[in-house]
N, C-alpha and C positions, 0 to 999 in steps of 0.2 A: 516195593515192600508189601508183603502179604500180611493181611490182618486176619486173624481167626476169631471166631465168636464162640464161646462156650455158653450153652444155656445155663441160666441160674438154677440152682437146685431149689426145690420147694421148701419153704420154711416148715419147721417142725410143728408150728402152731397154725397150720393152714385151716384146720377144722373150725376153730373159733372165728376166723375171718369169714368163713362161709356162713356161719350163723349171724354174724354182724350184717352181712349183705342181705340176708333174709329178713332180719329185724328192720333194717333200713327200708326195705321194700314195703313191709307191712305198715310202717309209720307213714310212708308216703301215701299209701292207699287210704289210711285214716284221715290224713290231711285233705286229700281230694274230696272225700265224702263230707267232711266237716265244712270245708269252704263252699262246696256246692249247696249244702243245706242253708248256709248263711246267705249265699247269693239268691236262693229261691225266696228268701224272706224280705229282700230289699224292695222298697216302693219304687214307683216310676221316677220320683224326684231323686231318690238316692242313686238310682241307676244313671240318671242324667248327670248328677254331680260327679260320678265316677267315670263318666264317658263310655258307658256300656249301653248298647242298644238292647231293646227287648229281644230282637232276633239273636243277638250274640249270647244273651243269657240263656235263651231256650236251647241254642246249640250246645252250650257248655253243660246244661243240665241233662241233656240226652246222652252224654258220654258215660261209659261205664267207669266205675271207681278206679280201675286199674290203668286208665289212660289219662 
């Protein structure tokens, strides 16, 4: 029994989906930036409570916002 596969046609509303993906990416970059700023403000005790070493924090803070 042979099965054939026909590719699905693109939805007519494809353009808004593209913008939603772009918006989602921008929001993720903003979250990265915000959480890294908050991480930079933590004291040594707060880092220890969260189980994060100073080296791990420094590594995270050196990452660009898009990663």
